[in-house]
Structure formats: C-alpha cells, structure tokens
MIROZA-826626 format. One record per residue (C-alpha): residue in one letter; x, y, z. Coordinates in steps of 0.001 Angstrom, whole numbers, padded with zeros to 6 digits, always signed. Layout:
% MIROZA-826626
AXYZ...
This chain:
% MIROZA-826626
M+079991+061095+116202R+077054+063447+115575L+078007+066642+113781S+076988+070007+115204I+074050+071914+113731C+076428+074558+112380T+078459+071852+110625Y+075316+070463+108956L+074185+073894+107801S+077651+074616+106474L+077579+071330+104527F+074166+072083+103025R+075153+075601+101986K+078411+074362+100504I+076456+071941+098276L+073965+074677+097383Q+076796+077018+096381Q+078778+074340+094514Y+075976+073043+092303W+073437+075878+092116G+075510+078974+092803Y+073253+080184+095654S+074775+081411+098908D+071670+080794+101009F+068364+078946+101027R+064918+080393+100515P+062540+080450+103504L+061602+076929+104706Q+064016+075129+102318E+066735+074721+104929Q+064365+073305+107556I+063065+070729+105059V+066625+069780+104061D+067647+069406+107717D+064622+067248+108661V+065083+064959+105672Y+068839+064652+106234H+068176+063485+109800G+065717+060832+108674R+062360+062469+109378D+059459+061717+107050T+058397+065125+105772L+055579+066654+103754A+056642+069951+102175L+053909+072244+100852M+055520+074938+098725P+053848+077056+096019T+054922+076747+092385G+058335+078316+091945G+059255+077851+095622G+062289+075696+094906K+060952+072230+095753S+063686+070303+093896I+066410+071848+096085T+064765+070336+099185F+065484+066756+098129Q+068532+067232+095913V+070686+068875+098601P+070177+066265+101378A+070590+063434+098864L+073941+064867+097770A+074986+065316+101413K+074649+061575+102142E+076034+058346+100727G+073691+056490+098411I+071033+057217+095817C+067769+059178+095998L+064647+057696+094378V+062319+060347+092937V+058791+059289+092002T+056972+061616+089590P+054140+061084+087070L+055438+063740+084680I+057798+062025+082267A+058681+065236+080419L+059573+066933+083715M+061499+063830+084767K+063653+064026+081636D+064186+067776+082108Q+065345+067350+085709V+067720+064508+084803E+069238+066629+082047N+069498+069602+084403L+071336+067530+087023K+073705+066110+084417Q+074578+069635+083292R+075539+070392+086903G+077859+067387+086965I+075503+065199+089025K+074889+061599+087932A+071159+061058+087386M+068906+058879+085228A+065255+057994+084736I+063168+054830+084304Y+059692+055196+082870S+057057+053593+080644G+058190+053082+077080M+061645+051760+077936T+062512+048184+076991T+063151+045568+079677H+066844+045523+078763E+067047+049315+079041M+065516+049184+082505D+067766+046289+083504V+070884+048256+082514A+069592+051361+084308F+068961+049406+087528D+072477+047972+087329N+073861+051492+087047A+071728+052574+090026I+073241+049766+092104Y+076856+049847+090945G+077326+053078+088978N+077636+055676+091748Y+074485+057502+090600K+072890+060016+092969F+069346+060246+091541L+066999+057710+089972Y+063717+059150+088697L+060850+056666+088364S+057299+056805+087077P+054904+055415+089739E+053784+052414+087668R+057380+051094+087735L+057158+050593+091505G+054784+047662+091178T+057022+045617+088865E+058940+042602+090124L+062059+043916+088392F+062000+047061+090552R+061154+045243+093796V+064095+042869+093408R+066650+045449+092320V+065746+048249+094753Q+066739+046064+097702K+070302+045999+096358M+070503+049813+096204N+071778+052064+098969V+068717+054342+098991N+069214+057447+101130L+065858+059131+100404L+062514+058399+098754T+061067+061577+097237V+057437+061729+096100D+056856+064628+093710E+053295+065854+092987A+052360+064084+096226H+048711+065205+096023C+048271+062462+093385I+048161+059869+096203S+044976+061280+097701Q+041511+060461+096418W+040535+063832+097918G+043005+065531+095556Y+042286+066954+092122D+044658+064640+090242F+044379+061235+091961R+046494+058444+090417P+046052+054893+091751S+049659+053987+090905Y+050760+056362+093686L+049218+054022+096247R+052021+051547+095455I+054627+053883+096904A+053885+052757+100468E+054593+049147+099405T+058160+050237+098592R+058925+051460+102110P+059560+048019+103706L+062071+047309+100903I+064125+050405+101856P+063432+050640+105616N+066207+053124+106405A+065179+055730+103824P+062947+058608+104957V+060194+059945+102706L+059965+063513+101446A+056605+064273+099836V+056416+067574+097941T+053512+069369+096309A+052474+072893+095404T+048751+072379+095937A+047087+070548+098809T+044128+071392+101005P+044440+070513+104741Q+042404+067352+104144V+044683+066259+101285A+047814+067010+103335Q+046674+064708+106134D+045737+062023+103611I+049198+062189+101987M+050950+061541+105305E+048649+058618+106101K+048911+057008+102660L+052720+057256+102708Q+052815+055719+106205F+054719+058545+107876R+056370+057343+111095E+055269+060643+112626K+053374+063517+111074N+055662+066297+109929L+054109+069005+107775L+056315+071920+106768Q+054293+074516+104924K+055186+077771+103297S+052277+080172+103099F+050420+079990+099815A+050324+083790+099789R+052054+085407+096808K+052196+089070+097808N+053725+090168+094505L+051071+088371+092429V+047962+090451+091766Y+044856+088351+091082V+042283+089859+088731V+038996+088552+087305R+037509+090419+084364H+033891+089761+083409T+033622+090399+079688E+031628+089251+076673D+034536+090107+074370K+037511+088138+075660L+039708+088881+072643K+039317+092617+073144M+040070+092267+076850L+043121+090083+076148L+044505+092738+073813K+043956+095363+076498V+045813+093217+079060C+048740+092559+076694R+049030+096243+075784T+048654+097474+079368I+051015+095071+081139P+054496+095061+079580G+056832+092078+079629T+056631+088319+079170G+053236+086612+079256V+051538+083220+079235V+047979+082746+077961Y+046272+079454+078853V+043531+077964+076656R+041745+074617+076798N+042583+073045+073425R+045279+072911+070763K+043289+074638+068020S+042529+077610+070277A+046242+077936+071094K+047195+078232+067444D+044274+080510+066497L+044831+082879+069415A+048586+083147+068779E+047865+084057+065149F+045311+086654+066305L+047838+088297+068656S+050540+088267+065984K+048206+090091+063587Q+047723+092708+066309R+051522+093203+066377I+052033+091379+069657S+054903+088887+069497A+053200+085549+070186D+053567+081828+069554Y+051641+078700+070535Y+052539+075494+072370H+050800+072171+072990A+051649+068502+073475G+050819+067652+069855L+053963+069355+068559S+057222+067454+068058A+059917+067652+070734E+062156+069701+068450I+059445+072279+067730R+058386+072504+071384S+061976+072988+072466A+062544+075731+069874K+059354+077550+070922Q+060307+077300+074621D+063797+078649+073960S+062469+081569+071912W+060064+082488+074717K+062606+082013+077524Q+065162+084171+075695G+062609+086933+075104S+062359+086604+071317T+058714+085600+071768R+056825+087756+074250V+053550+085842+074748M+053138+082070+074723V+049583+080859+074080C+049348+077306+075341T+047447+074396+076789N+048286+073137+080271A+051100+071062+078697F+053207+074227+078940G+054807+075295+082176M+055821+072114+083980G+059530+072416+084682I+059855+075674+082742D+061536+078088+085114K+061299+081654+083804A+061386+084157+086624D+060220+087336+084864V+056732+086328+083683R+054695+089489+084224V+051220+088225+083346V+049400+084881+083211V+046007+085007+081499H+043371+082268+081562M+040955+082541+078648D+038822+079671+079966L+037749+078548+083407P+040054+075858+084891E+038383+072830+086463S+039717+073461+089970I+041290+076042+092244E+044350+073789+092510A+044936+073801+088755Y+044371+077563+088536F+046641+078358+091478Q+049478+076264+090060E+049261+077761+086562A+048756+081340+087760G+051708+080848+090106R+054110+080749+087163G+053968+084523+087138G+056311+086704+089157R+058823+084157+090379D+061390+086970+090560E+059314+088416+093438K+058408+091497+091355T+054816+092492+090627A+052995+090189+088217Y+049331+089697+087308A+047135+086592+087184V+044123+087468+085040L+041062+085263+084601L+038626+086244+081815Y+035064+085142+082542N+031564+085371+081175E+028371+083431+081808S+029021+081018+078932D+031944+079697+080999R+029484+078484+083621I+027613+076525+080949K+030835+075090+079488I+032240+073907+082806K+028913+072272+083701Q+028968+070474+080336R+032525+069291+080993F+031339+067925+084327Q+028614+065858+082653I+030995+064524+079983A+033692+063658+082554F+031537+060915+084106P+030047+058537+081507P+027447+056002+082727L+028889+052934+084491D+027643+050626+081715T+029586+052694+079164I+032726+052495+081304K+032433+048704+081551K+031974+048415+077784V+035056+050563+077105Y+037031+048336+079522Q+036270+045269+077400D+036779+047198+074153I+040290+048320+075085Y+041436+044738+075711T+039740+043606+072487Y+041502+046441+070623Y+044846+044851+071478K+043533+041301+070908L+044075+040392+074549P+041900+037444+075667Y+040405+037018+079121E+042964+036465+081900A+045776+037869+079701G+047585+041183+079259K+048864+041888+082781G+051978+044107+082767T+052014+044661+079001E+052556+048076+077387H+051206+049222+074032S+051285+052349+071879F+047892+054008+072088S+045917+056150+069662L+042678+057470+071153M+041278+058446+067738D+041979+055040+066202F+040488+053232+069205S+037383+055455+069187T+036858+055042+065441R+037234+051266+065461H+034775+050799+068309G+032282+053481+067288I+032680+055586+070447H+032907+059356+070610S+036514+060254+071454L+035524+062367+074500T+033370+059540+075862A+036204+057065+075318Y+038752+059378+076939N+036680+059966+080075A+035694+056303+080383L+039373+055346+080211Q+040142+057951+082878C+037557+056315+085155I+039066+052883+084454Q+042494+054303+085236R+041288+055764+088547E+040080+052272+089490G+043669+051060+088982H+043060+048704+086029I+045215+050617+083514E+047700+053472+083196I+047779+055863+080233T+050845+058057+079844D+051015+061472+078277E+052233+061623+074702L+055921+060694+074867D+058805+061837+072737N+061212+058931+072926P+064341+059682+070877T+066463+056977+069280R+068510+055104+071881I+071501+052826+071332M+073944+050828+073452F+076967+048763+072398L+076473+045077+073170M+080128+044055+072783G+083373+045186+074375R+086005+047304+072686D+088168+044312+071675E+085300+042576+069864L+084275+045890+068341Y+087798+046427+066990N+087590+043142+065065I+084370+044332+063414Q+085897+047701+062551V+089034+046386+060850S+086973+044165+058562N+084706+046929+057180E+085900+050493+056492L+082443+052083+056173I+081224+050557+059420D+084510+051520+061062Q+083969+055192+060118F+080369+055180+061343I+081301+053546+064676K+084068+056106+065174T+081513+058865+064527L+079207+057468+067208L+082051+057168+069712R+083245+060680+068924F+079816+062302+069334Y+078487+060295+072297S+079942+058964+075547G+078699+056188+077821L+077665+053901+074938F+079205+050819+076559S+077631+051267+080012G+074069+052270+079187Y+071559+053453+076615V+072312+056847+075091N+069907+059158+073238I+071191+060006+069758D+070070+062454+067086E+070055+061007+063555Q+069637+064476+062042Y+072737+065778+063839I+074823+062746+062805A+073636+063023+059197K+074542+066728+059062K+078009+066138+060510K+078703+063166+058240G+077238+064726+055090I+074778+061866+054580T+070983+061508+054838E+068999+060565+057939E+067907+057447+056065D+071587+056484+055640V+072119+056898+059394A+069080+054716+060149N+070355+052048+057749F+073771+052017+059437L+072135+051673+062848L+069871+048877+061633R+072850+047061+060113L+074815+047288+063373S+071754+046051+065232N+071394+043028+062907M+075079+042273+063511H+074402+042389+067306V+076945+045194+067663I+074375+047556+069208D+070897+047431+070682Y+068979+049953+068565I+065633+051410+069674P+064242+053743+066981K+062535+056961+068016K+058820+056829+068621R+056223+059407+069575T+053032+058121+071132P+051090+057778+074377L+051323+054367+076017I+048709+052248+077739I+049848+049878+080480F+047602+047046+081651N+048021+046614+085407E+046035+043407+085467A+044827+040558+083281R+041542+041070+081437L+038542+040368+083650H+035316+038679+082579E+032242+040896+082552K+030876+039214+085701N+034149+039829+087579L+034640+043445+086523Y+033671+045735+089374I+033627+049490+088970S+032798+050759+092446P+029627+052884+092251E+030559+054361+095659N+033974+055521+094375Y+032347+056737+091150Q+029797+058858+093025L+032405+060094+095514R+034749+061258+092736K+031849+062846+090894Q+030855+064699+094061R+034413+065931+094693Y+034803+067017+091075E+031585+069028+091412Q+032802+070610+094666R+036062+071710+093037M+034140+073030+090031E+031771+075032+092251A+034743+076474+094165M+036252+077625+090865L+032953+079185+089801Q+032662+080960+093135Y+036148+082414+092736A+035256+083713+089278T+031956+085274+090319L+032301+086406+093948I+033032+090133+094022T+032614+090813+097742R+035830+089177+098987C+039520+089695+098192R+040743+087255+095498S+043863+086349+097460Q+041803+085671+100582Q+039500+083377+098602L+042437+081305+097334L+044198+081166+100704D+040984+080180+102463Y+040591+077253+100035F+044037+075992+101062G+043292+076318+104768E+044788+079765+105500T+041677+081320+107014D+043311+084223+108854S+044800+086137+105904Y+044400+089856+105249R+043032+091617+102178C+045741+091997+099528G+044610+095549+098679R+045561+095065+094990C+043153+092595+093356D+040127+093798+091379V+037823+093321+094382C+040096+095249+096743V+040701+098075+094258S+036964+098451+093725R+036334+098550+097478N+039242+100929+098107E+037525+103481+095879L+034684+103659+098414N+037053+105083+101063L+035741+102626+103631S+037821+100521+105991R+037627+096743+105719Y+035724+096670+109019E+033194+099298+107890F+032602+097623+104540D+032155+094125+105982L+029869+095378+108742L+027603+097259+106333L+027660+094398+103824G+026417+091955+106469Q+023679+094316+107599I+022503+094999+104038K+022417+091317+103116K+020392+090472+106222A+017968+093342+105632I+017340+092383+101996H+016862+088670+102761E+014454+089311+105632N+012395+092163+104155K+011067+093517+100874Y+012866+096850+101066T+013419+099600+098552I+016877+101211+098434E+015671+104049+100670Q+014019+101684+103175C+017163+099571+103252V+019292+102637+104064D+016810+103776+106732S+016890+100352+108395L+020664+100452+108833K+022301+101965+111845G+025148+104350+111225N+026167+106638+108383S+023585+106594+105589E+026141+108008+103131K+028431+105032+103708A+025492+102624+103404L+024571+104186+100059K+028162+103733+098849V+028040+100017+099621L+024591+099632+098027R+025753+101397+094838W+028838+099200+094779L+026714+096059+095113M+024443+097249+092323E+027351+098125+089986N+028826+094689+090612K+025442+093031+089981K+025068+091539+093451I+021738+093335+093870D+019148+094877+091571E+015707+096459+091768T+012568+094498+090916K+009557+095945+089076D+007921+096962+092352G+011061+098886+093396T+012266+096456+096066V+015851+095228+096217R+016775+091643+095299W+020043+089909+096291H+021850+087621+093824D+023711+084790+095598
C-alpha cells in the first residue's frame, strides 16, 4: 500500500532528526529526497555547502538495501565514511590501493553485512570483481558525486566516470542521483544523457549566494593587499595559492605580521594535516594558507573571507573554492587579487597543459617501460607512482610529464590517484578457537593479541585501520616493536598485515599498445584545448571586467541570465557612488561605448553627442577612466579598452 505524502515527509524528517539533529530540510533538499525515494533519476545542482550529502543519505536510510556512492575524491570518501560511522551508520569504502583480499572482504560485507553505504572510486566499477558482486547486493540507490566529471564539456572530465552507465543494467531497480556544485547548462544536460536518465529531472538551487560579497582587487603588491584584507575583515579565513612552497612562505609571512596563520597542502602527512585542520576548525589558527587540496569535505560554517592570491583556471574552480565562505548565511567575502602578470601566468599554464601529441605518445610508452611492462601486458595492474623519479629516469621535465600523463588519462588509458595516506590495516585470518591455541602457547604474543582486541573491534569480519604509534604508547614499547609483532603474526598466518604506505597510484586500464596501435585523438585533443582556453578566458574576463556586477557575471556563466545586481561587490559599490540607477548607468554606458567605437571623439564631444543629462554622462565617463576602461590618446580623442 502506498504511503501518504505526509507519511513520507514525516519519515524523512525523523531520519534527519535522528542522525543529524536537524528538525527540517534546507530549500530543495526535501524535493530531491522525495524524488529519489520514489525511484526518479535526479540531477541535483547545489552550491558548495548546500548539504548535498543529506540528499542521498536520507532516502538510502529510509529504504531497505545499500546505497552505492561513486566519488573520485578518496580523502573525502574516507571522511564521509568516518562521519557516518560516528553517527552509528554502517558505511565503508573501496578504492585504489586496497588489496584484492581487502576488496573481496568488503564486497562480502556489502552483500551480507547489513551495510547502508558503500563508497567506490570510479575505476573500481570496471573491474570484474565489482560487476559480479554488485549483482548480489540489494542496491537501493546509485549516487554519483562530483557528477560534472562525466562530461567532456566539464572542467574536470574523468574517463572512468563513463563506466557508471555500464553499471545501471546490473542494478536495474536502483535510481540514480547525480550531485554537483558546479555545472553549466550544457554540462547538466550532458550529465543526464551520459548517465542514461530514464527521464530528465534537473533540480537546481540558485547559484546565488546573497551573503557572499565578491571582490576583485587589482594590485601590484599582493602581500600588502592581503594584509589589508586580513586586518580589515575579522574572523576565520582561507587563502588559496597555487603551489606548496607559496603556502608555507605566505603563512610564515602572515605569522611575522602577527596574524595567526598556518599552511596546508597534500605533501604533508595525514597526522600533520589533521592537526592543522583541527587547529583551524577550533579557531586556534585564524588563517589557513593552502593549495586546492584544502577544503574538500571540511565543513566550517563561519569562514568570513576566502582570498585567492592567484588566478584559478576556471570559473567552476573559483566558484567552488570561494563558496567555502559564509556557510552560516552571514556576510562573508570572496576576494581575488589580480595584476597583469596573472594574465601572462595563466596563458603560460595553458601552453604547458597541452604538450605536443608526439610527446604524449612518447610518455605513454615511457610509463609502461618504467614499470617493465611489455607490449600487450599490464591491464588492471596498480603501482606506486613517483612523478619526480619517473621524470628523472626518462629525462623529461616534471611539468611536461605531468601534463602528458593527464592527457593520457583523459583518453582513458590510465588512472592516476591523488597522493594517498593508507594507514596500516590488519584482519584476523583465523577464528577465535584457533587463535586461543596460539595465545596459550606464547605469552608475549598472547598479550599483544589481547591489546589488539582491546583497542580495535571488527578484526574478524574485515580490515581495520590501526595506529602503531598509539599501540606503542599504550604498551610502553617502540613502534618498531609493534611492527615486528605484526610481521610475526602475519608470518604465522594469524593476521593479514598491510603496512602503511603514502604514495599516489597509477592504474593501467589496458594492456600496453604498440606505437602503431596507439591512437591519441587529435580531435579530442583540440576540443579539450579549446574548452580549456574558453574557461581560462572566462576567468580572465571575470577578473578584469569592471562594468558588470561580479555576482551577475558568475550567475550568467552558470546559466542564470536574469539575476539582479548584488549591490555589494566592488563593481556595484563603485557604481553606487555615482548616484545613478542601474538603468541610467547601463543606458549611458551603451551610448558612450557606441559613440567611442564609431567616432574619434574628445571627452567634450562624446558628452555633447549623448542625449540626456551631461552631468550624468560625465560621471560615467570619469568612472570609466578611473577604472581604465577608457583613456585619452595624444590627439585628445577617447579610446576604449575591451
């Protein structure tokens, strides 16, 4: 019997209250939950901080079965699993870097262990192990996080996402929920097509963030301007930079200026990153200077300012990072610092990002040679990867190698993960009765096994992360002693012991191809290059255009073409000082631009040619001159700068 709408809503809110402590949903969340619960394929576009995880976690908990969540961000995957566990919800993750036995045990638990969420990296979907085991699961929902990655029109295309559609026939009764914070109208349509939606169903929250004030500051002295921003805007801040060295140097600079600051990047150990995050989240550190590795999954509501020291490569990337400010709905500022050298730098990055096709083909062969993989071998294998070692051995500049590998990855030949922190994992291979016989015969081993069982649960049913440092401290022994005990138990086949490792991984999706069979599509190469350039030009336009509201520029990019001026960004504030209405300003601006393009006018002639109030026309002309949109040539005529 079909339940009433009120009964469904009551069920959803009960789950929301029980696990998250919220009495009601945010705008749009409830509609997404309801559509998904009733089996409708759904694409949810919600800005960063809009509560996307709630939209798939609530309906999955409301139904029998397990929810599959596909995400490319392994660090975020681990964070979400840990977060669900802390709420008393059974969840686990399968990703690159796990052994076959680990994955086998995890799939068994997904089938028989009453788990509610299984997080998967997209490359897992193409494995035979997954395809066989998923058909035995009672899957109630397939969630695709960062769904823009499936679209070649998107800014972060990943070929492995194209395999998601192949999973649908294996779980025919499960609807799809695709979620993303950044998608243009073209990308949104592409997502629904690529995921084979049974009917199009786009639920979109406006990208407008009324409490977030967008500001661009043109300055030759970015350090001085950053100090001014930090001293003017109180509260927690994030400062984004492009590389690890800049993060450290800038944090030290701010600290010397008596601003509480620290730095964060992916090159730091998990323990150090966690400590830095906690210090910042708790307010002990005020400003975090970081690369784009910081922010994913970090939910701090009271960030008052997000500063970008360098120009991001796309509007999508900027919007997502800037959107980490003001999640508490109070006023926050997104500040971009810009000067003309940024234009040169971003153009250089564009050239470096697309090595010649011959270079890409050479790097393809080199990477297989690096791992001693012969032709027609290597498919499905995973290897630890060091970019610097690979580049050095093959005499390639590291940036060239990196970008060539990115092109090879976009063609679907390989996958390269982010740098992973994989802690030590263990699992008991024998039952308690067999284990007892081992314990009674060796007192030292008995004590160590009892320590493991006392500190960690679930050791007999699956792999458990353990901390050698914690065990050593509690036992009063060294970490080396702990490792030796674990190795001894492993050699005795008491446990399966996987030591901790920290490295990126490279996964070969196919066997090595001969040179004559390797095809890197020049059409795809040129298309991606063209789209990269379009996104870059859009970012440059945002940074340099001073005649249109910043918020309107961003919303227009994402398809919201009927928005109003925010009244608070740097462009709006500057225009407000003229005491002109939006209509008056835009009308005069259009007339002035036309007059200057069609005639060689002086300022006075330009004013005379305009109909209406000459005083208002002069205000707009002065404003254009102050903002360097026009200037006077040697002969006194006015020149427009596009």
